C-alpha positions in Angstrom: 86.5 35.0 296.9 90.2 35.6 297.2 91.7 39.0 297.8 93.4 40.6 294.8 96.1 43.3 295.0 97.2 45.2 291.8 100.5 47.0 291.9 101.5 49.5 289.2 104.3 51.9 288.6 103.9 55.7 289.3 102.1 57.5 286.4 105.3 58.9 284.8 106.5 55.3 284.2 103.2 53.8 283.1 102.6 52.6 279.6 99.0 51.8 278.6 97.6 53.8 281.4 94.2 52.1 281.2 95.5 48.7 282.1 95.8 48.8 285.9 93.3 51.6 286.5 90.5 52.2 288.9 88.0 51.1 286.2 90.0 47.8 285.7 90.1 47.3 289.5 86.3 47.8 289.7 85.7 45.3 286.9 87.8 42.7 288.8 85.5 43.0 291.9 83.2 40.6 290.1 85.8 37.9 290.5 87.8 38.8 293.6 87.1 40.5 296.9 88.5 42.8 298.1 90.4 44.3 295.1 93.1 46.8 296.1 94.9 49.0 293.5 98.2 50.6 294.6 101.1 52.5 293.1 104.2 50.7 294.1 105.6 54.1 295.2 103.5 57.3 295.8 103.5 59.8 292.9 104.7 62.6 295.1 108.0 60.7 295.7 108.8 61.1 292.0 107.5 64.6 291.8 109.9 65.5 294.7 112.9 63.8 293.1 112.3 65.7 289.8 112.6 68.9 291.8 116.2 68.1 292.8 119.0 69.7 290.7 120.9 67.5 288.1 124.0 67.6 290.3 122.1 65.4 292.8 121.2 62.7 290.3 123.3 60.1 292.1 121.2 60.7 295.2 117.9 60.6 293.2 118.6 57.3 291.5 121.0 55.7 293.9 120.7 56.4 297.6 117.0 57.2 297.5 116.1 54.0 295.6 118.0 51.9 298.1 116.5 53.6 301.2 113.3 55.6 301.2 111.8 53.9 298.1 112.8 50.5 299.3 111.3 51.1 302.7 108.0 52.3 301.1 107.7 49.2 298.9 108.6 46.8 301.7 105.9 48.3 303.9 103.3 47.9 301.2 104.2 44.2 300.8 104.0 43.7 304.6 100.4 45.1 304.5 99.3 42.3 302.1 97.0 39.7 303.6 98.6 36.3 303.1 96.9 33.8 300.8 95.7 36.4 298.3 96.7 37.0 294.6 99.1 39.8 293.9 99.5 41.1 290.3 102.5 43.4 289.6 102.6 45.4 286.4 106.3 45.7 285.3 108.6 45.9 288.3 108.1 46.7 292.0 111.5 48.5 291.9 112.8 49.7 288.6 116.1 48.1 287.5 116.0 45.4 290.2 117.1 42.4 288.2 117.1 40.2 291.2 113.4 40.9 291.9 113.9 41.2 295.6 110.4 42.5 296.4 108.7 40.0 294.1 110.5 37.2 296.1 108.9 38.6 299.2 105.4 38.6 297.6 105.7 35.1 296.3 106.5 33.7 299.8 102.9 34.4 301.1 100.8 35.0 298.0 100.1 33.9 294.5 102.2 36.2 292.2 101.2 37.2 288.7 103.7 39.1 286.6 102.3 41.5 284.0 105.1 41.7 281.5 104.1 44.3 279.1 107.4 45.9 278.0 108.1 44.9 274.4 111.9 45.2 275.1 111.6 41.7 276.5 111.0 40.4 272.9 114.6 41.2 272.2 116.9 38.3 273.3 119.5 40.6 274.6 117.1 42.3 276.9 114.9 39.4 277.9 117.2 38.3 280.8 115.9 41.4 282.7 112.6 39.6 283.2 114.2 36.2 284.1 113.8 36.3 287.9 110.2 37.6 287.7 109.2 35.0 285.2 110.7 32.2 287.3 109.0 33.4 290.4 105.6 34.0 288.9 102.7 31.5 289.1 101.5 33.0 285.9 102.8 35.6 283.4 100.3 37.9 281.5 101.5 39.6 278.3 99.6 41.7 275.7 100.9 40.3 272.4 101.5 36.9 270.8 105.1 37.9 270.1 105.8 38.5 273.8 104.1 35.2 274.7 106.3 33.3 272.3 109.4 35.1 273.7 108.5 34.3 277.3 107.7 30.6 276.5 111.0 30.3 274.6 113.0 31.5 277.6 110.8 29.8 280.2 109.4 26.5 278.9 106.6 25.2 280.9 105.7 28.5 282.5 102.0 29.4 282.4 101.9 32.4 280.0 98.6 34.1 279.0 98.1 36.5 276.1 95.4 39.0 277.2 94.6 42.2 275.4 95.2 45.4 277.3 92.0 47.5 277.9 91.4 50.9 276.6 88.9 53.3 278.2 86.6 54.1 275.3 84.2 56.0 277.5 86.6 59.0 277.8 85.9 59.8 274.2 82.1 59.4 274.5 81.4 63.1 274.0 84.0 63.8 271.3 84.2 60.6 269.2 83.1 61.2 265.6 83.3 65.0 265.9 85.7 65.7 263.1 87.6 68.9 262.3 86.3 70.9 259.3 89.7 70.7 257.6 91.5 67.5 256.8 93.5 66.7 260.0 96.1 64.0 260.6 97.3 63.2 264.2 100.4 61.5 265.6 100.1 60.7 269.3 102.9 59.1 271.3 105.6 59.4 273.9 108.7 61.5 273.4 110.6 58.3 273.2 108.6 57.4 270.0 109.1 60.6 268.1 111.8 59.0 266.0 108.8 57.3 264.2 108.2 60.6 262.4 111.6 60.7 260.7 110.9 58.0 258.0 107.5 59.7 257.5 108.9 63.0 256.4 108.8 62.5 252.6 105.5 60.6 252.8 103.8 63.4 254.7 105.2 66.0 252.2 103.9 63.9 249.3 100.4 63.6 250.8 100.4 67.3 251.6 101.0 68.2 248.0 97.9 66.3 247.0 95.6 67.1 249.9 96.7 70.0 252.1 96.0 69.0 255.7 96.7 70.0 259.3 99.3 67.8 261.1 98.8 67.6 264.8 101.5 66.2 267.2 100.3 65.1 270.7 103.3 64.3 272.7 105.2 65.0 275.9 105.3 68.2 278.0 107.8 70.2 275.9 107.5 71.1 272.2 109.6 68.5 270.3 112.4 69.5 268.1 111.2 68.1 264.8 112.3 68.8 261.3 109.3 68.2 259.3 108.8 69.5 255.7 105.2 70.6 256.3 103.5 72.9 258.9 102.5 71.1 262.2 100.9 72.0 265.4 102.0 70.6 268.8 99.8 69.9 271.9 101.4 68.7 275.1 100.0 65.5 276.4 97.2 65.7 278.9 94.0 63.7 279.3 92.0 66.8 278.2 94.1 67.3 275.1 93.9 63.7 274.2 90.1 63.7 274.5 89.9 66.7 272.3 92.7 66.3 269.7 92.6 62.7 268.7 88.8 62.4 267.9 88.9 65.5 265.7 91.5 64.0 263.4 90.4 62.3 260.2 93.1 59.8 260.6 95.9 58.8 263.0 99.2 57.1 261.9 101.8 54.8 263.5 105.0 53.9 261.7 106.6 50.8 263.1 110.1 49.5 262.4 110.7 45.9 261.3 112.5 44.7 264.4 111.8 42.6 267.5 111.0 45.7 269.6 108.3 47.0 267.2 106.9 43.6 266.3 106.0 43.0 270.0 104.4 46.4 270.7 101.0 46.3 272.3 99.8 49.0 269.9 98.3 51.2 272.6 98.6 54.2 270.3 96.7 52.5 267.5 94.0 51.2 270.0 93.6 54.7 271.3 92.9 56.0 267.8 90.3 53.3 267.4 88.7 54.2 270.8 88.4 57.8 269.6 86.8 56.8 266.3 89.9 58.0 264.4 90.8 55.8 261.5 94.2 54.2 262.1 96.9 53.8 259.4 99.6 51.5 260.7 102.6 49.4 259.6 101.4 45.9 258.8 103.3 44.2 261.6 102.8 42.2 264.8 99.9 43.0 267.1 98.8 45.9 264.9 98.1 43.5 262.1 96.1 41.2 264.5 94.0 44.0 265.9 93.1 45.8 262.6 92.4 42.5 260.8 90.0 41.5 263.6 88.4 45.0 263.5 88.0 45.0 259.7 88.8 48.8 259.9 91.7 51.1 259.3 94.7 50.5 256.9 97.7 48.3 257.3 100.8 49.2 255.2 102.9 46.2 254.2 106.7 46.7 254.4 106.2 50.4 255.1 105.7 50.9 251.3 105.8 54.6 250.7 103.2 54.5 247.9 100.8 52.6 250.0 101.2 55.0 252.9 100.5 57.9 250.5 97.5 56.2 249.0 95.9 55.4 252.3 96.4 58.8 253.8 95.2 60.6 250.7 92.1 58.4 250.7 91.2 59.3 254.2 92.2 63.0 254.1 90.3 63.5 250.8 86.9 62.4 252.2 85.5 63.3 255.5 82.8 60.7 255.0 85.4 57.9 254.5 87.2 59.0 257.6 84.1 59.0 259.7 83.1 55.5 258.3 86.5 53.9 259.0 86.7 55.6 262.4 83.2 54.5 263.4 84.0 50.8 262.5 87.2 51.0 264.5 85.5 52.4 267.6 82.6 49.9 267.4 85.2 47.1 267.6 87.3 48.8 270.3 84.2 49.3 272.6 83.8 45.5 272.7 87.3 44.1 272.3 89.0 46.4 274.7 86.3 46.6 277.3 87.2 46.4 281.0 84.6 43.7 281.8 85.7 41.5 279.0 89.4 41.8 279.8 88.8 41.5 283.6 87.1 38.1 282.9 90.0 36.9 280.9 92.4 37.9 283.7 90.2 36.1 286.3 90.1 33.0 284.2 93.9 32.9 283.8 94.4 33.5 287.6 91.9 30.8 288.6 93.5 28.4 286.2 96.9 28.5 287.9 96.5 30.0 291.3 
């Protein structure tokens, strides 16, 4: 079997943290040997940079990236055994439009580019991926919209749409254990908190019918949100995620009707499903595909306010309905997002072109 190297960004830059994980690497050992998982730059590098004062930002993001970080990445590439397969999630060096390090990889190894950032579905941003797509023997993306965008810009390129895994086992002890009071959760990155703005009046209307606890799981600092109902914040951590999301009767995800949102891999929605929390999501893009396949949760066409209210009131009015919908969602997630299944799809794609 051929050697496989998996490169991922440091944790603070990772999206869909289950994708290139130790569990995913272990699942790939059925198809490749050895399998080596590496951060393209050690985590402590970024921790150290964050400790520098703001006045030294030019050093942090300029001189450092061109010297120490570049030396570290180049050394990792030199350690690669020739003739293997190298999969890079996102970029070896952030902001490197010329893909200098990917050029080095492709000279001696088969290079697979995991393009997961839905920004590339926007024609004005797609050129950022141009060099990597041209170099790659294969491109792996998580959504049909991203696949279509990549094929539009790079006709003839081998592009594979493969679902991103979600580690359902981390919710094994808490899935299905619901709070006594109706509870609604929103979990997401600080960059996604703008999703809550168009939900303000909807949440207020639901709260007037069914008083509920709103829980926000996001970031490391309490967000400055102006919501018309009481809410409780939990900073993101694996422990909080495993405790907070499963106890909710429902989780919601509002998506805008634009290229960026339509190409989202719906990691948030899929995490709700893994935790047996019924998802209520805008009927758009990959969310539509996933929930239709699961036969669980609620899709809201055109972000219709009345349909949002009806779906949330339904789930928050009945613990039994919430448990039933959440159970169906988790049953689907445990199969569809499983590491072994997705590793097999990756292996098939790699063997087909490399």
